[in-house]
N, C-alpha and C positions, 0 to 999 in steps of 0.2 A: 502184784504187790501184796505183801503180808501185813495185816493190821491186827490189833488186839481189841476185842469188844467184850465187855463184861467178863474179863478174865479168860476169854477163849481166843485162840489163834484162828484167823480166817484168811484164806488166800483169795484175793480178788483177781480173777482171770480176765485177760483182754478179750476172751470169747464170751463175755457177759455171764459168767457163772461165778459162784462162790464155792470153794472147797473148805469143808470143816474137818480138819485132819483127825481130831480126837474122836469123832463119830464116824469117820470114813464116809462122809456124806457130801455129795455134789448137789448144789442148790441152784435152780434156775427159776425163771418166771416167764409167763407169757410166750409160750412156744407157738401157740396158735396154729397147730396142725390142722390142715384143711382149709385155711383161709384163702390160699391161692386158687384151689379148686372151686371154692364157693364163689369167688369172683368170676372165674371162667364160666361157671354154670349160668351166671347172670349176664353173660355176653361181654364181659370185660376181659381183654386179652392180657392175662398175667402169666408170665413164664412158669411152666410146670417145674422148672429146676429149682425154684425158690425153696419149696418144702424139702426137696432132696438135699439141698445145700445145708439147710438148718440141721437136718438129721446127721449129715456127714460131720459137721462141726461138733455136734453133741457126742457123736461116737468117738471123735478124736479126744474130747475132754475125758470121756470115760476111760479110754486107753491110757491117757496121760496120768490120771489120778488114781485109777483103779478103785473107785468107790464101791462100797457094799450097798449103798442106798442112793438113789436119784430122787430128790424131792423137788416137786414143782409147786410153786406157790400161786397156783391159779392160772386159768386160761391156757391149759395145755392144748385144748382143742378149741376150734373157732366156732363150730356150729354142729353139724351132724355127720354121720358116716358118709365119706365120699372117697374119691380115688387117693387123696393124700393120706387119709387114715389107713387105707389098705397098704400104702407104702410104708407107713409106720409099723404096721403089723409084721411086715417082712423084716424091718429093722430090729424089731423087738426080739426076734429069734436069735439075732447075733449077740444080744446082751441079756440072755435069759437068766444069767447068774446075778444080775443086778436087781435088787428090789426097787420098784418104782412106786412112789407114794405121791398122790395128787391131793392138794387142798383145793377144793372146787372153787372156780372163779365164775364170774357172771356169764362167760361164754361156754362153760363146760356143761353141755346139755345132752350128752350121750346117755343112753339107757344104762341102768345098773349092769345088765348082762353084757353090754358092750365093753365096759371097763373090765369086767371079769374075764371076758374072752381075750383081752389084751394084756392080762396079767398085771393090772394096775390096782393098787389099794387106794381107796378113796376116803378122805376125811371131808366131811360135809362143810365144816366151818374153819377149823384150826387144828394145829398140832402143837402141843406143848412139850418142849424138851429144854429144861432149864439150862441156861438162863434165857432161852429164846421162846417166843411164840411165833410160829409160822402161820401166816394168814394172808389172804389175797389183798385186802385193802386195809389201810391203817385204821385201827380202832380210834374212836373219838376221845376215849378216856384212857390215859396211861395207868399202868399198874406196875407190879414188881418185875414183870417179864419185859424183855427187850423185843420189840416187834420186828420181824423180817417179812417184808411185803413185796408186792409188785403192782400190777394194775395200771399205773399211770405212765409207764414208759418214759422215765426221766431223761432229760437231755440238758446240756450246758453249752453255752457259747463262749469260746475263748477268743479274745481280741489280740491282734498283733499290730505291727507297725503299718503305717499308711492305710489305716482304716480296714485292714484285713481282719476277717473273722471266720472262724470255723465252728461248726456245730457238731457235737459228739454225744453219743449216749453216755450215761454215767451211773455210778453207784452214789447213792445219797445216804449219809449217816448223820442222824441227830442224836441227842442224848437218850431218846426213847425208841427210836425207829430207824430202820434201814429200808430203802426202796431199791429194788433190783432193776436193772435195765431189762427191757424186753429182749428175750433171747432170739426171737424171730427177726430175720432181716426185713420182713415185710410189715413194718410198723413205723409209725411216726414218732416224734419226740415231743414231750410236754415239759413246760417250764415249771420248776418248783420254787415256791417262795420259802426260803430256808428259815428254820428256827435259828435263834442266836447260838453261835458256837458250832453250827452244823458244818459238815465237810462234804465236798464233792470230789469224786474220783473219776476223772474223765477217761474214757476208753478210746485211745487213739489206735491207728493201725499197727503201731509198734508195741505199745505198753499201756499200763494204767498209770495215770498221773494225778496226784493230789493238786487241786486248784482252789 
């Protein structure tokens, strides 16, 4: 679905990404590379294919939109270097022509040299590209910039007939802030209490639907 926000065209992908055509930028949040390996190390049997699947979907989005920049609004990595991060290193070589920029989130605890080795540029707090501020968590005070964030893994419940209901990840847009869905398949969903006039865009298996 294509929307307009602060005079800019944004494409909302059903693969939980935003493409900003005028900047040739693909934007995602909460990739959580290494999360499945972190759980396996703790003795919890999580399939190793989860991380590979996330990277395959991300690669497909890069091939589709051909961005010059991949921007991650926090929690690109879940913890420290592990086997899933090594898998990403191999993936990175396939897309070495894409500039990767990470705004650090609360889970991004790799060492500075690790990010450098993976060819990732790190912004410690935020990235300002008018009219947007890219930041991991929504600022408490609004200003002239429209905030594009992640962190809370938003979801929405859609109700049908006969008490049927389905829960989907979603994009959330208010007057001052957008919240991206978690890109990783290995995350839960959180409820957002919407501001007045806010919009939800549910991500269904087939498309993105405004609800």
